[in-house]
C-alpha positions as CSV (number, residue, x, y, z in Angstrom):
1,M,56.0,55.6,136.2
2,N,55.4,58.4,133.4
3,N,53.0,61.2,134.8
4,M,50.9,60.8,132.1
5,M,50.1,57.2,132.6
6,K,48.8,57.7,135.9
7,P,45.4,59.5,134.7
8,L,45.1,56.8,131.9
9,L,45.3,53.8,134.4
10,F,42.8,55.9,136.9
11,A,40.3,56.3,133.9
12,I,40.8,52.7,132.9
13,A,39.7,51.9,136.6
14,L,36.6,53.8,136.7
15,L,35.5,52.6,133.3
16,S,35.7,49.2,134.6
17,I,33.9,50.0,137.8
18,G,31.0,51.8,135.4
19,M,30.6,48.8,133.2
20,S,30.2,46.4,136.4
21,S,27.1,48.0,137.4
22,C,24.0,47.2,135.5
23,V,22.2,50.3,135.9
24,V,23.9,53.6,135.0
25,S,22.5,57.1,135.2
26,K,22.5,59.5,132.3
27,K,24.8,61.6,134.3
28,K,27.4,59.1,135.3
29,Y,27.2,57.8,131.7
30,D,28.1,61.0,130.3
31,Q,30.8,61.5,133.0
32,L,32.3,58.4,131.9
33,E,32.2,58.9,128.3
34,A,33.8,62.1,128.7
35,Q,36.5,60.7,131.0
36,R,37.0,57.8,128.2
37,K,37.5,60.4,125.5
38,H,39.8,62.1,127.9
39,T,41.6,58.9,128.6
40,L,42.0,58.3,124.9
41,G,43.3,61.6,124.2
42,L,45.9,60.8,127.0
43,L,46.7,57.7,125.3
44,D,47.5,59.1,122.0
45,E,49.6,61.9,123.6
46,C,51.6,59.2,125.3
47,R,52.1,57.3,122.1
48,Y,53.3,60.4,120.3
49,E,55.4,61.2,123.2
50,N,56.8,57.8,123.0
51,D,57.8,58.0,119.5
52,R,59.4,61.2,120.0
53,L,61.4,59.9,122.5
54,K,62.5,56.9,120.5
55,K,63.5,59.2,117.6
56,D,65.4,61.5,120.3
57,L,67.2,58.3,121.6
58,A,68.0,57.3,118.0
59,A,69.5,60.6,117.4
60,L,71.7,60.7,120.4
61,N,72.6,57.1,119.6
62,L,73.9,58.5,116.0
63,S,75.6,61.4,117.9
64,A,77.3,59.0,120.1
65,D,78.6,57.1,117.3
66,S,79.8,60.0,115.4
67,L,81.7,61.2,118.6
68,R,83.2,57.7,119.0
69,D,84.4,57.9,115.5
70,A,85.8,61.3,115.8
71,L,87.6,60.2,119.1
72,G,89.1,57.2,117.1
73,A,90.3,59.5,114.3
74,Q,91.7,61.9,116.6
75,S,93.6,59.2,118.5
76,M,95.0,58.1,115.1
77,D,96.1,61.7,114.3
78,N,97.7,62.1,117.4
79,T,99.8,58.8,116.9
80,N,100.7,59.8,113.4
81,Q,101.6,63.1,114.9
82,A,104.0,61.6,117.5
83,E,105.6,59.4,114.5
84,E,106.0,62.3,112.6
85,I,107.7,64.4,115.5
86,K,109.9,61.2,116.2
87,R,111.1,61.2,112.5
88,L,111.6,65.2,112.4
89,K,113.9,64.7,115.7
90,S,115.9,62.1,113.8
91,Q,116.3,64.4,110.8
92,V,117.2,67.3,113.0
93,S,119.8,65.1,114.7
94,K,121.4,64.1,111.2
95,L,121.2,67.7,109.8
96,R,123.3,68.7,113.1
97,E,125.8,65.9,112.4
98,Q,126.1,67.2,108.9
99,N,126.4,70.8,109.8
100,T,129.1,69.8,112.2
101,K,130.9,67.9,109.5
102,L,130.5,70.8,107.1
103,S,131.8,73.2,109.7
104,D,134.9,71.0,110.2
105,D,135.3,70.7,106.3
106,F,135.0,74.5,106.1
107,A,137.7,75.0,108.7
108,R,140.1,72.7,107.0
109,M,139.3,74.8,103.6
110,E,139.9,77.9,105.3
111,Q,143.3,76.5,106.7
112,T,144.3,75.3,103.1
113,H,143.3,78.8,101.8
114,Q,145.5,80.6,104.3
115,Q,148.3,78.2,103.5
116,L,148.0,79.0,99.7
117,K,147.7,82.8,100.5
118,N,151.2,82.3,102.4
119,Q,152.9,80.7,99.6
120,S,155.5,82.5,97.7
121,T,154.7,85.0,94.8
122,K,156.7,82.9,92.6
123,E,154.7,79.6,93.3
124,I,151.3,81.4,92.7
125,R,152.6,82.7,89.5
126,E,153.7,79.2,88.3
127,L,150.1,78.1,89.1
128,I,148.7,81.0,87.2
129,N,150.7,80.4,84.3
130,K,149.7,76.7,84.2
131,L,146.1,77.7,84.4
132,E,146.6,80.1,81.6
133,L,148.1,77.5,79.4
134,M,145.2,75.1,80.3
135,E,142.6,77.6,79.4
136,A,144.4,78.3,76.1
137,D,144.5,74.5,75.3
138,L,141.0,74.3,76.2
139,A,140.1,77.2,74.0
140,I,141.9,75.3,70.9
141,R,140.1,72.1,71.8
142,E,136.7,73.7,71.9
143,S,137.5,75.6,68.7
144,R,138.3,72.1,67.0
145,L,135.1,70.6,68.4
146,R,133.1,73.3,66.6
147,E,135.0,72.7,63.6
148,I,134.2,69.1,63.8
149,E,130.6,69.5,64.4
150,S,130.4,71.6,61.7
151,Q,132.0,69.2,59.4
152,M,129.8,66.6,60.8
153,R,126.7,68.6,60.0
154,E,128.0,69.4,56.4
155,Q,128.8,65.6,56.0
156,D,125.2,64.7,57.0
157,S,123.9,67.2,54.6
158,I,125.9,65.9,51.9
159,M,125.0,62.3,52.6
160,Q,121.3,63.2,52.6
161,A,121.8,64.8,49.3
162,I,123.4,61.8,48.1
163,R,120.6,59.6,49.4
164,K,118.0,61.7,47.5
165,S,120.3,61.5,44.3
166,I,120.2,57.7,44.6
167,E,116.3,57.5,45.6
168,D,115.8,59.7,42.1
169,A,118.3,57.5,40.2
170,L,116.5,54.3,41.2
171,F,112.7,55.6,41.6
172,G,111.8,53.1,38.7
173,F,112.9,50.2,41.0
174,K,111.0,50.9,44.3
175,D,108.3,48.7,43.4
176,A,110.8,45.7,43.3
177,G,111.9,46.0,47.1
178,L,114.5,48.8,47.0
179,S,115.1,51.2,49.9
180,V,117.6,53.9,50.6
181,E,118.2,55.5,54.0
182,V,120.9,57.2,56.2
183,R,121.9,55.8,59.2
184,N,124.7,56.7,61.5
185,G,126.3,58.9,58.8
186,K,126.3,56.3,56.0
187,V,123.9,55.7,53.0
188,Y,122.3,52.1,53.1
189,V,121.2,51.1,49.7
190,S,118.9,47.6,50.2
191,L,118.2,45.8,46.8
192,S,116.0,42.9,47.3
193,N,116.9,39.4,45.6
194,K,114.0,39.4,43.5
195,L,115.4,42.4,41.8
196,M,118.8,40.9,41.7
197,F,119.1,37.2,41.4
198,S,117.0,34.4,40.6
199,S,116.5,31.9,43.6
200,G,119.8,30.1,44.4
201,S,121.7,31.8,41.7
202,T,124.6,34.3,41.8
203,Q,124.2,35.6,38.2
204,L,122.7,39.0,38.3
205,D,119.4,39.5,36.6
206,N,119.0,42.0,33.8
207,R,116.8,44.3,35.9
208,G,119.4,44.1,38.6
209,K,122.1,45.1,36.2
210,S,119.8,48.1,35.3
211,A,119.4,49.3,38.9
212,L,123.2,49.0,39.4
213,K,124.0,50.9,36.1
214,E,121.8,54.0,37.7
215,L,123.5,53.7,41.0
216,A,127.0,53.5,39.2
217,R,126.1,56.8,37.8
218,V,125.9,58.4,41.4
219,L,128.8,56.5,42.6
220,N,131.1,57.7,39.9
221,Q,130.1,61.5,40.7
222,Q,130.7,61.0,44.4
223,T,134.5,59.9,44.4
224,D,134.8,60.4,48.1
225,L,132.6,57.6,49.0
226,S,133.8,54.3,50.2
227,I,131.7,51.4,49.0
228,L,130.9,48.1,51.0
229,V,128.7,45.4,49.3
230,E,127.2,43.1,51.6
231,G,125.3,39.9,50.6
232,H,122.5,38.4,52.7
233,T,120.3,35.3,52.7
234,D,117.5,33.9,54.8
235,N,118.0,30.9,57.1
236,V,116.9,28.1,54.6
237,P,120.0,26.0,54.0
238,V,121.8,25.7,50.6
239,T,120.9,22.5,48.8
240,N,121.8,21.2,45.1
241,L,123.7,24.2,44.3
242,G,126.9,22.5,43.0
243,A,130.0,23.8,44.5
244,L,128.2,26.3,47.0
245,K,128.4,24.8,50.6
246,D,126.3,27.1,52.6
247,N,124.9,30.5,53.0
248,W,128.1,31.8,53.4
249,D,129.1,30.9,50.0
250,L,126.0,32.4,48.3
251,S,126.1,35.4,50.0
252,V,129.7,35.9,49.3
253,L,129.3,35.0,45.6
254,R,126.5,37.4,45.2
255,S,128.4,40.3,46.6
256,T,131.4,39.8,44.2
257,E,129.0,39.5,41.4
258,V,127.7,42.9,42.1
259,V,131.5,44.4,42.8
260,R,132.6,42.8,39.4
261,Y,129.7,44.4,37.5
262,L,130.3,47.7,39.1
263,T,133.8,47.7,38.5
264,E,134.3,46.0,35.1
265,K,131.0,47.1,33.4
266,E,130.3,50.5,35.2
267,K,133.9,51.5,35.9
268,V,133.7,52.0,39.6
269,D,137.3,52.5,41.1
270,P,138.0,49.1,42.7
271,K,140.1,50.8,45.3
272,R,136.8,52.3,46.6
273,I,134.8,49.0,46.8
274,T,134.8,46.0,49.1
275,A,132.8,42.6,49.0
276,S,131.5,40.7,52.0
277,G,128.9,38.2,52.7
278,K,126.8,38.0,56.1
279,G,125.0,34.6,55.0
280,E,121.7,34.4,57.3
281,F,123.2,36.1,60.3
282,M,122.1,39.5,60.0
283,P,118.4,39.2,59.2
284,I,116.1,42.4,59.2
285,S,112.9,40.3,59.7
286,S,112.0,37.1,61.4
287,N,112.3,34.4,58.9
288,S,108.9,33.1,60.0
289,S,107.1,33.4,56.7
290,A,107.9,33.2,53.2
291,D,107.4,37.3,53.0
292,E,109.6,37.6,56.0
293,K,112.4,35.4,54.4
294,A,112.0,37.3,51.2
295,K,112.9,40.5,53.3
296,N,116.3,38.9,54.6
297,R,117.5,38.0,51.1
298,R,118.9,41.0,49.8
299,T,122.2,42.9,48.9
300,E,123.0,45.8,50.8
301,I,125.5,48.6,49.3
302,I,126.9,50.9,52.1
303,L,128.3,54.2,51.3
304,T,130.7,55.8,53.8
305,P,132.1,59.3,53.7
306,K,136.1,59.7,53.8
307,L,136.7,61.2,57.2
308,S,140.3,62.1,56.6
309,E,139.3,65.7,57.0
310,L,137.5,65.1,60.4
311,Y,140.7,63.2,61.6
312,Q,142.8,66.0,61.0
313,L,140.8,68.2,63.2
314,L,141.1,66.0,66.2
315,P,143.8,67.0,68.8
316,P,146.8,64.4,68.7
317,K,147.1,61.8,71.3
318,K,149.2,62.4,74.3
């Protein structure tokens, strides 16, 4: 029993005895009153001490929980460290095996090197001569490669200048669906059908002729360009167009109509020009709407530089 509780119980007992008597003297009463106040003080102290002990117990419980958590974490760290040690031992074993293999390889190379050193001077000289010939051939090839790269850069610069000349010549037709760009060393001139042909027709419109006339001025100045004219359609099948069977016919006939105009009216050399039709099979858009279909209905004029000079720089096939 708590030592502070004993006086409290004794005081309560005295108070009970005092209250059982009907007549209490003033002195006795004062003693009992003093004892009661003292007892109440002890009771408050007991309560305060009890609260403090509860708080201390709660703090000890928290400390115990923290220690258990720390112990668990340390145990996990120990497990992880053990696994890491196992993994490192495995790596060390593999490295030792690799080191052994490398040592064996090095020994074989040393042996080969020694054998080469023991070869006759004549054989070594032959090997040196072969190496010198290979180095000379490599130097020639590198020189040719630099020349080819220089020619390609010059060719690209020329094609960009041609693209600019064509853009300037056809500037007034940009609003009619015309574009000019360089791709893969070639100039692509794309002319929409609303500029070139009426719907389903293979006859050139006047505005299309005007655009081709301006283009021909540039083509006749650039005689080293090969010219490919490609006709393209959307995916709508051809109907009620007389002798035309399908989109193949339509794309080819439009292409030949452009070629015929360029060669006969604008005097572009026929030897430089080729007509072809791709039908609906090389679309640049999805054909999912009227605007998308309109983008696919086009004539492309592809200008390719002659590469004979570049081919001359290439080393001969062995």
